[in-house]
C-alpha positions as CSV (number, residue, x, y, z in Angstrom):
1,M,82.3,117.7,127.6
2,S,83.0,121.3,128.0
3,K,80.7,124.2,126.5
4,L,82.1,125.5,123.5
5,S,84.2,128.8,123.9
6,E,83.2,132.2,122.4
7,R,85.8,132.1,119.7
8,D,84.2,128.7,119.1
9,V,80.9,130.2,118.9
10,A,82.0,133.2,116.9
11,Q,83.2,131.1,114.4
12,F,79.8,129.0,114.1
13,I,78.2,132.5,113.8
14,E,80.5,133.7,110.5
15,R,80.0,130.2,109.0
16,L,76.3,130.0,109.5
17,D,76.0,133.7,108.7
18,K,78.1,133.1,105.4
19,R,76.1,130.0,104.7
20,R,72.7,131.9,104.7
21,E,73.8,134.6,102.8
22,E,74.9,131.9,99.9
23,L,71.5,130.4,100.3
24,R,69.3,133.1,100.1
25,W,71.5,134.7,97.0
26,G,71.0,131.3,95.0
27,L,67.5,131.5,95.7
28,L,67.2,134.4,94.3
29,D,68.8,133.9,91.5
30,K,66.8,130.6,90.8
31,L,63.6,132.5,91.7
32,K,64.4,134.7,88.9
33,D,65.1,132.4,86.2
34,S,61.8,130.3,86.8
35,G,59.9,133.3,85.7
36,D,62.2,132.9,81.9
37,K,61.8,128.9,82.3
38,N,58.4,127.8,83.2
39,Y,57.2,124.5,82.6
40,L,54.8,125.3,79.5
41,E,57.7,127.0,77.8
42,L,59.6,123.7,78.2
43,A,57.1,121.8,77.7
44,G,56.6,123.0,74.1
45,Q,59.8,122.5,73.2
46,V,59.7,118.5,73.4
47,R,59.2,116.6,70.7
48,D,58.0,112.9,72.0
49,A,56.9,111.2,75.4
50,G,60.6,110.7,75.6
51,D,61.4,114.7,75.7
52,E,58.7,115.1,77.7
53,S,59.4,112.9,81.0
54,I,62.9,114.6,80.6
55,A,61.3,118.1,80.9
56,D,58.8,116.3,83.5
57,L,62.4,115.4,85.5
58,L,64.4,118.6,85.2
59,I,61.6,120.5,86.6
60,D,61.4,117.8,89.5
61,L,64.8,118.0,90.1
62,S,65.0,121.9,89.8
63,T,62.1,122.0,92.9
64,S,63.6,119.7,94.9
65,A,66.7,121.3,95.0
66,I,65.2,124.5,96.0
67,E,63.1,122.8,98.7
68,R,66.4,121.4,99.8
69,E,67.7,124.9,100.0
70,V,64.8,126.2,101.7
71,E,65.1,123.4,104.2
72,E,68.7,124.0,104.5
73,L,68.2,128.1,105.5
74,K,65.1,127.3,108.0
75,Q,68.0,125.0,109.9
76,I,70.7,127.8,110.0
77,E,68.0,130.4,111.6
78,E,67.0,128.0,113.7
79,A,70.7,127.1,114.9
80,L,71.2,130.9,115.2
81,R,68.3,130.9,117.4
82,R,69.8,128.5,119.3
83,I,72.9,130.1,119.6
84,G,71.2,133.7,120.6
85,S,69.3,131.5,123.2
86,G,72.5,129.7,124.6
87,T,71.4,126.4,123.8
88,Y,73.2,125.6,120.3
89,D,75.5,123.0,121.7
90,T,72.6,121.0,123.8
91,C,71.0,118.1,122.5
92,I,67.3,118.1,121.9
93,E,66.9,114.5,122.4
94,C,68.9,113.7,126.1
95,G,69.8,117.5,126.8
96,G,73.4,116.4,126.9
97,R,76.2,118.3,124.8
98,I,76.6,118.1,121.2
99,S,80.4,117.7,120.5
100,L,82.7,120.7,119.0
101,E,83.5,117.5,116.4
102,R,79.7,117.1,115.3
103,L,78.9,120.3,115.1
104,D,81.9,121.1,112.9
105,A,81.0,119.0,110.7
106,N,77.4,119.3,110.8
107,P,77.0,122.9,112.1
108,T,73.0,122.7,112.5
109,A,73.1,119.7,114.5
110,V,70.4,119.2,117.3
111,R,71.2,116.0,118.5
112,C,74.4,114.6,120.1
113,K,76.1,112.1,118.3
114,E,74.7,109.0,120.3
115,C,70.8,110.3,119.6
116,Q,71.1,111.0,116.0
117,A,72.7,107.2,115.6
118,R,69.9,105.8,118.0
119,L,67.0,108.0,115.5
120,E,69.0,106.7,112.7
121,D,68.2,103.1,113.8
122,M,65.0,103.8,114.4
123,R,63.8,104.8,111.1
124,G,66.1,102.3,109.5
125,G,68.9,104.2,108.6
126,K,66.9,106.7,106.2
127,D,67.6,109.8,107.9
128,L,69.9,112.2,106.0
129,T,71.2,114.2,108.7
130,P,75.1,113.1,109.4
131,S,75.8,111.4,112.8
132,L,79.3,112.6,113.0
């Protein structure tokens, strides 16, 4: 499998930079909104235990969404670091090449298709990273 072309790398940098900015602005907006919608306000509006559990669920979902976005932001930063060091398309497990198709589907992939599939099999298919 051949190395990525300079054009391919430039396109990945552009995609990763664009997604990084989307995440940054989205997180900033959520942080601004969180000052207006804290738990006490939401809990104070509930009428019964069912409403309270819904309020708890909404807060948990919001926190989970923020955590996922922060994790994606970290993966993007790591991918950009690997591009800078020339190891972007190198599998962290076997040292082989990560295919252009896999990186196109998941620009933050750190493993080749085979190593990712092996990892998912070991974890009982619970890993959320796509194997394509």
